[in-house]
C-alpha positions as CSV (number, residue, x, y, z in Angstrom):
1,X,-13.2,7.2,21.6
2,X,-9.3,7.0,22.5
3,X,-7.3,4.5,20.2
4,X,-3.8,3.2,20.9
5,X,-2.1,3.0,18.3
6,X,1.4,0.6,18.1
7,X,3.8,0.0,15.1
8,X,7.3,-0.7,14.8
9,X,7.3,0.4,11.1
10,X,10.9,2.4,10.7
11,X,10.6,3.7,6.9
12,X,9.3,6.4,4.8
13,X,7.5,4.4,2.6
14,X,4.5,2.9,1.4
15,X,3.6,1.3,5.0
16,X,4.7,5.1,6.7
17,X,1.6,6.4,4.1
18,X,-0.9,3.7,5.4
19,X,-0.2,4.0,9.2
20,X,-0.1,8.0,8.9
21,X,-3.4,7.8,6.6
22,X,-5.4,5.9,8.3
23,X,-4.7,8.0,11.8
24,X,-5.4,11.5,9.9
25,X,-8.6,9.2,9.1
26,X,-9.0,8.7,12.5
27,X,-8.7,12.2,13.6
28,X,-11.2,13.6,11.4
29,X,-14.2,11.6,12.2
30,X,-13.4,13.4,16.0
31,X,-11.2,10.8,17.7
32,X,-8.4,11.0,19.9
33,X,-5.6,9.4,18.5
34,X,-1.9,8.0,20.6
35,X,0.9,6.5,18.5
36,X,3.6,4.2,19.8
37,X,6.7,4.0,17.9
38,X,9.9,3.9,17.2
39,X,9.8,6.1,14.5
40,X,6.8,8.8,15.0
41,X,4.7,8.2,11.5
42,X,1.6,10.3,12.2
43,X,0.8,13.5,13.7
44,X,-2.0,16.2,15.5
45,X,-0.9,18.2,11.4
46,X,-1.4,15.9,8.8
47,X,-3.0,18.1,6.3
48,X,-3.9,17.3,2.9
49,X,-2.0,20.2,1.8
50,X,0.6,18.9,3.6
51,X,4.3,18.5,2.7
52,X,5.5,15.1,4.1
53,X,8.9,14.7,3.4
54,X,8.4,10.7,2.8
55,X,9.9,9.3,-1.0
56,X,6.8,7.3,-2.6
57,X,7.4,3.5,-2.5
58,X,5.2,0.8,-1.3
59,X,4.2,-1.7,0.6
60,X,6.2,-4.4,-0.3
61,X,9.5,-2.9,0.2
62,X,10.8,-3.8,3.5
63,X,11.7,-1.9,5.9
64,X,15.6,0.1,6.1
65,X,17.3,3.4,7.0
66,X,16.5,5.1,10.2
67,X,18.6,5.5,13.3
68,X,17.9,1.6,13.6
69,X,19.9,0.5,11.1
70,X,22.1,-1.5,12.8
71,X,19.7,-4.3,13.3
72,X,19.0,-5.0,9.8
73,X,22.9,-5.7,9.8
74,X,22.8,-8.2,12.5
75,X,23.0,-11.8,11.6
76,X,20.5,-13.5,10.9
77,X,19.6,-15.7,13.2
78,X,21.0,-12.4,16.4
79,X,18.2,-10.0,13.8
80,X,15.1,-12.6,14.5
81,X,16.2,-12.6,18.3
82,X,16.5,-9.0,18.3
83,X,12.4,-8.9,16.4
84,X,11.2,-10.9,19.3
85,X,13.2,-9.3,21.9
86,X,10.9,-6.0,20.5
87,X,7.8,-7.6,22.4
88,X,9.2,-7.3,25.8
89,X,10.1,-3.0,24.4
90,X,6.8,-2.3,23.0
91,X,4.6,-4.3,25.9
92,X,6.5,-1.8,28.3
93,X,5.8,1.2,26.4
94,X,2.3,0.7,25.4
95,X,1.2,-0.4,29.1
96,X,3.3,3.1,30.3
97,X,1.4,5.2,27.7
98,X,-2.1,3.3,27.9
99,X,-2.1,3.8,32.3
100,X,-2.1,7.2,31.4
101,X,-4.1,8.1,28.3
102,X,-7.1,5.4,29.2
103,X,-7.1,3.8,25.8
104,X,-10.6,2.1,24.8
105,X,-9.2,-0.1,22.3
106,X,-5.2,-0.5,21.0
107,X,-5.0,-0.5,17.7
108,X,-1.5,-2.4,16.1
109,X,0.2,-3.0,12.7
110,X,1.5,-6.4,12.5
111,X,5.4,-6.5,13.0
112,X,7.1,-9.8,12.8
113,X,7.9,-11.2,16.1
114,X,6.1,-8.7,18.2
115,X,3.5,-9.8,20.8
116,X,4.2,-6.7,22.8
117,X,0.8,-4.8,21.8
118,X,-1.3,-8.7,22.5
119,X,0.4,-8.9,25.4
120,X,-0.5,-4.8,26.8
121,X,-3.7,-5.4,25.6
122,X,-4.4,-8.0,28.1
123,X,-3.2,-6.5,30.8
124,X,-5.3,-2.9,30.4
125,X,-8.6,-4.9,29.4
126,X,-9.0,-3.5,26.3
127,X,-9.9,-4.3,23.0
128,X,-6.9,-5.8,20.6
129,X,-7.6,-4.3,16.8
130,X,-5.2,-6.0,14.9
131,X,-3.7,-5.3,11.0
132,X,-2.0,-7.9,8.4
133,X,-0.7,-6.8,5.2
134,X,0.4,-10.0,4.8
135,X,2.1,-12.8,6.4
136,X,5.0,-12.4,7.4
137,X,6.5,-15.2,8.8
138,X,6.1,-17.0,5.0
139,X,6.9,-14.1,2.7
140,X,10.6,-13.4,4.8
141,X,11.7,-16.6,4.4
142,X,11.1,-16.5,0.8
143,X,12.9,-13.7,0.7
144,X,15.7,-13.3,3.4
145,X,15.6,-17.0,4.5
146,X,14.7,-17.6,8.7
147,X,16.6,-19.5,11.1
148,X,13.6,-19.4,13.4
149,X,10.9,-19.9,11.7
150,X,9.4,-22.4,14.2
151,X,9.8,-19.8,17.3
152,X,8.1,-17.6,14.5
153,X,5.2,-19.5,13.3
154,X,4.3,-19.8,17.8
155,X,4.5,-16.4,18.2
156,X,3.0,-15.6,14.5
157,X,0.2,-17.9,15.1
158,X,-0.5,-16.6,18.9
159,X,-0.7,-12.6,17.9
160,X,-3.1,-14.0,14.8
161,X,-5.3,-16.2,17.2
162,X,-5.1,-14.1,20.3
163,X,-5.9,-11.2,18.6
164,X,-9.8,-10.0,19.3
165,X,-10.2,-8.8,15.7
166,X,-8.1,-9.1,12.5
167,X,-8.2,-5.9,9.9
168,X,-6.6,-7.9,7.0
169,X,-5.9,-6.0,3.2
170,X,-8.0,-8.3,1.2
171,X,-10.1,-11.3,1.8
172,X,-7.3,-13.7,0.0
173,X,-5.6,-12.6,3.2
174,X,-8.4,-13.0,5.8
175,X,-8.9,-17.0,4.1
176,X,-5.1,-17.8,4.1
177,X,-5.4,-16.5,8.2
178,X,-8.8,-18.9,8.6
179,X,-6.8,-21.9,7.2
180,X,-3.9,-20.9,10.2
181,X,-6.8,-21.4,12.2
182,X,-7.6,-17.6,13.0
183,X,-11.7,-17.3,12.8
184,X,-13.9,-16.2,9.9
185,X,-16.0,-14.5,12.7
186,X,-13.0,-12.0,13.7
187,X,-11.9,-11.4,10.0
188,X,-12.4,-7.3,9.1
189,X,-11.6,-6.4,6.1
190,X,-10.1,-3.0,5.4
191,X,-7.9,-2.5,2.4
192,X,-5.6,0.4,1.2
193,X,-7.3,3.6,0.2
194,X,-7.2,7.3,-0.6
195,X,-7.7,10.4,0.5
196,X,-10.6,11.4,-2.3
197,X,-10.1,15.4,-2.0
198,X,-6.4,15.2,-2.9
199,X,-7.5,14.4,-6.3
200,X,-10.2,17.0,-6.9
201,X,-7.9,18.3,-9.7
202,X,-10.0,22.0,-9.8
203,X,-8.4,23.0,-6.4
204,X,-5.4,23.0,-8.3
205,X,-5.9,25.0,-11.5
206,X,-7.5,22.1,-13.7
207,X,-6.2,18.9,-14.7
208,X,-5.0,20.6,-18.1
209,X,-2.6,22.4,-15.8
210,X,-1.3,20.1,-13.4
211,X,-0.7,17.9,-16.0
212,X,1.3,20.2,-18.1
213,X,3.5,21.0,-14.0
214,X,3.2,17.0,-14.0
215,X,5.2,16.5,-17.2
216,X,7.8,19.2,-16.8
217,X,8.4,17.5,-13.2
218,X,8.6,13.8,-14.1
219,X,11.4,14.9,-17.4
220,X,8.6,14.7,-20.4
221,X,7.9,17.5,-23.3
222,X,6.2,20.6,-22.3
223,X,4.0,19.3,-25.3
224,X,3.0,15.5,-26.4
225,X,4.4,14.4,-29.6
226,X,1.7,13.4,-32.5
227,X,0.1,10.4,-31.4
228,X,2.3,10.0,-28.2
229,X,1.1,8.0,-24.6
230,X,2.4,7.7,-21.6
231,X,2.7,4.4,-20.2
232,X,2.9,5.4,-16.4
233,X,4.0,3.4,-13.1
234,X,4.3,4.6,-9.1
235,X,5.9,2.2,-6.1
236,X,9.1,-0.1,-5.8
237,X,10.3,-1.9,-8.6
238,X,11.8,-5.4,-9.0
239,X,12.5,-7.6,-11.2
240,X,9.3,-10.1,-10.2
241,X,7.5,-6.3,-11.3
242,X,7.5,-7.8,-15.0
243,X,8.2,-4.1,-15.8
244,X,11.3,-5.5,-18.5
245,X,7.7,-6.6,-20.4
246,X,6.3,-2.7,-21.1
247,X,10.7,-2.2,-22.0
248,X,9.7,-4.9,-24.7
249,X,6.4,-3.3,-25.2
250,X,8.2,-0.1,-26.8
251,X,10.3,-1.4,-29.9
252,X,7.4,-3.2,-31.2
253,X,5.7,-1.8,-35.0
254,X,2.5,0.9,-33.8
255,X,3.3,1.3,-30.4
256,X,6.1,3.5,-31.3
257,X,4.4,6.7,-30.0
258,X,4.3,4.8,-25.9
259,X,7.0,6.8,-23.5
260,X,6.7,4.8,-20.2
261,X,7.3,6.8,-16.5
262,X,8.9,4.6,-13.5
263,X,8.3,6.7,-10.6
264,X,10.4,4.9,-8.0
265,X,13.5,3.2,-7.3
266,X,14.3,-0.4,-7.5
267,X,16.5,-3.1,-7.6
268,X,15.4,-3.5,-11.2
269,X,15.8,-0.5,-12.6
270,X,19.6,-1.1,-13.7
271,X,19.0,-3.7,-15.4
272,X,16.2,-1.8,-17.6
273,X,17.8,0.9,-18.4
274,X,20.4,-1.2,-19.9
275,X,16.9,-3.2,-21.8
276,X,16.0,0.0,-23.0
277,X,19.4,0.8,-24.6
278,X,19.6,-2.3,-25.9
279,X,16.3,-2.6,-27.7
280,X,17.1,1.4,-28.9
281,X,14.4,3.3,-27.1
282,X,16.0,4.3,-24.2
283,X,14.9,8.2,-24.9
284,X,11.0,7.2,-24.7
285,X,11.5,5.9,-21.0
286,X,12.1,8.0,-18.2
287,X,13.4,7.5,-14.6
288,X,12.2,10.7,-12.7
289,X,13.7,8.4,-9.5
290,X,10.9,9.4,-6.2
291,X,8.7,11.6,-5.1
292,X,7.3,12.9,-2.0
293,X,3.4,11.4,-1.5
294,X,1.4,14.0,-1.6
295,X,3.2,14.8,-5.0
296,X,1.6,11.9,-6.4
297,X,-1.8,12.7,-7.5
298,X,-0.9,16.0,-9.2
299,X,1.8,13.8,-11.7
300,X,-0.5,10.7,-11.5
301,X,-2.0,13.3,-14.4
302,X,0.8,12.9,-16.9
303,X,-0.2,9.2,-16.8
304,X,-2.7,7.9,-20.0
305,X,-2.4,4.1,-19.2
306,X,-1.1,3.8,-15.8
307,X,0.0,-0.2,-15.0
308,X,0.6,-2.7,-12.2
309,X,2.1,-5.6,-14.3
310,X,3.0,-7.9,-11.3
311,X,1.4,-8.0,-7.6
312,X,1.4,-11.0,-5.7
313,X,-1.4,-12.9,-4.4
314,X,-2.6,-11.2,-1.1
315,X,-2.2,-8.2,-1.6
316,X,-4.0,-4.4,-1.8
317,X,-2.2,-2.1,-4.4
318,X,-2.1,1.6,-2.7
319,X,-1.3,2.0,-6.0
320,X,-4.5,0.6,-7.5
321,X,-6.3,2.8,-5.6
322,X,-4.4,5.9,-6.2
323,X,-5.0,5.3,-10.1
324,X,-8.2,4.5,-9.8
325,X,-9.0,7.9,-8.0
326,X,-6.9,8.7,-10.8
327,X,-9.7,8.3,-13.0
328,X,-6.4,6.0,-15.4
329,X,-7.1,3.3,-17.5
330,X,-5.2,0.4,-15.2
331,X,-3.7,-2.8,-16.9
332,X,-3.2,-5.3,-13.8
333,X,-2.9,-8.7,-13.2
334,X,-6.0,-11.4,-13.8
335,X,-5.7,-12.9,-10.1
336,X,-8.4,-13.2,-7.3
337,X,-7.5,-10.6,-4.0
338,X,-7.9,-7.9,-7.7
339,X,-11.1,-9.4,-8.6
340,X,-12.3,-7.7,-5.4
341,X,-12.2,-4.1,-6.2
342,X,-11.8,-4.2,-10.3
343,X,-14.1,-5.8,-13.0
344,X,-12.1,-6.7,-16.0
345,X,-13.7,-5.0,-18.9
346,X,-15.6,-2.5,-17.3
347,X,-12.9,-0.7,-14.5
348,X,-9.3,-2.4,-15.4
349,X,-8.2,-4.7,-17.8
350,X,-7.0,-7.2,-16.1
351,X,-4.0,-9.7,-17.7
352,X,-2.3,-13.4,-16.4
353,X,1.0,-11.9,-15.0
354,X,3.3,-11.9,-16.8
355,X,1.6,-13.1,-20.1
356,X,3.6,-10.6,-22.6
357,X,0.8,-11.4,-25.8
358,X,-1.8,-10.6,-23.5
359,X,-0.1,-7.2,-22.0
360,X,0.4,-6.4,-25.4
361,X,-3.0,-6.3,-26.3
362,X,-3.9,-4.6,-23.8
363,X,-2.0,-2.2,-23.8
364,X,-2.6,-1.5,-28.3
365,X,-6.8,-1.5,-27.4
366,X,-6.0,1.0,-25.1
367,X,-4.0,3.0,-27.6
368,X,-6.0,3.0,-30.1
369,X,-9.5,3.6,-28.5
370,X,-9.9,6.4,-26.1
371,X,-13.1,6.4,-25.6
372,X,-12.5,2.8,-23.9
373,X,-9.7,4.3,-21.8
374,X,-12.2,7.1,-20.3
375,X,-14.8,4.9,-19.3
376,X,-12.4,1.9,-18.3
377,X,-11.0,5.7,-16.1
378,X,-14.4,6.8,-14.8
379,X,-15.7,4.0,-13.9
380,X,-12.4,2.8,-11.8
381,X,-13.0,6.3,-9.7
382,X,-16.5,5.5,-9.0
383,X,-15.4,1.7,-7.6
384,X,-13.5,3.8,-4.7
385,X,-17.1,5.6,-3.6
386,X,-19.1,2.4,-4.2
387,X,-16.6,0.1,-2.7
388,X,-15.5,2.8,0.5
389,X,-11.4,2.3,-0.5
390,X,-10.9,5.2,1.3
391,X,-8.8,5.9,4.8
392,X,-11.9,7.3,6.2
393,X,-14.2,4.8,5.3
394,X,-11.6,2.4,6.9
395,X,-11.2,4.2,10.4
396,X,-14.9,3.8,10.0
397,X,-14.9,0.1,10.0
398,X,-12.1,-0.5,12.9
399,X,-14.2,2.1,14.7
400,X,-17.6,0.2,14.5
401,X,-15.5,-2.5,15.1
402,X,-14.4,-1.5,18.4
403,X,-17.6,-0.3,19.9
404,X,-19.3,-3.5,18.6
405,X,-16.5,-4.8,20.7
406,X,-16.6,-2.5,24.2
407,X,-20.4,-3.4,23.9
408,X,-20.0,-6.7,23.8
409,X,-17.2,-6.6,26.4
410,X,-19.3,-4.8,28.6
411,X,-22.8,-6.4,27.7
412,X,-23.0,-8.9,31.1
413,X,-21.5,-5.5,33.7
414,X,-25.4,-4.1,33.1
């Protein structure tokens, strides 16, 4: 198939990882992909051993940087008008590319205020498959505030309801869109995924060799101390991620052997460092900064327990799937979007978000039980295969859906 992939993402973060990974999956499946975007995120030569330049953040971080950064500095209402105005530019660019490329369908990553893909698909007469990672009007209204919320809502609803198919990262998000008026039969769940080949550590000299290199890279002692275990977190971090609860744990009796490694960056960093200093555990809290995404699989081997203390209610966490692929025991929030991926006590330990007592109990249970750590990690890795939490599986889901749409469209003409 010929796929026109449109997005408005400028940042090198988890959004870019998603875009690159899905485009690669389409190509690996033998399909031709033409990308249309302000910044080209995908490429024909994306391989598992490529050293792509992006730093690892996640989908919770808003776009920033690039030569388009001036747009973000506009007054709020002008910023929104500029985002709405992108629809016209997107439509023209997609139509120009589409008329020469002649795609079988358009795949678009949803962006606030953008109706360009929907309009272009209608003009080209091809199915329009929309990927939605969050209800952006509600999300942006909470985070930055919106001046033109009613207009934004009308555009969002028109795009959601007009798309031929809507790909959502969780069924929880799908239910939100159904409540907004999207027909259930037009919802397709395509969660974040992994490239399993990146987690085949034997190809890198074995897990222990990877672990030794990862510890050096992250600034940890070459050899673990007696009773030492590493708690790890990867991604962009804000106060609401509740890593402060984890730092509190390091000061508790019986947990003196724990270290915390936070790979990434975020506005909560200064406060977390001050908290660690106040508690006298600063030498056991490590902030190695961001790393390229292609480095993450090996770096995860330095962790003994992977953490995700908080996540929003509808998200599909890229970090969770990568923890699982790395066969790590995971502690995560007990909420419906994660129930779609893991089972408490079997493939992860789930605790109420923000519950310090429950978090402590989960950590202590893993610290004292290496067999449980091993069992949870192995079961988590099996879930990747069982649920198809890979980019290739997502590509297959989308292409199968697109073929059905094309067949339905063409059936009356046969």
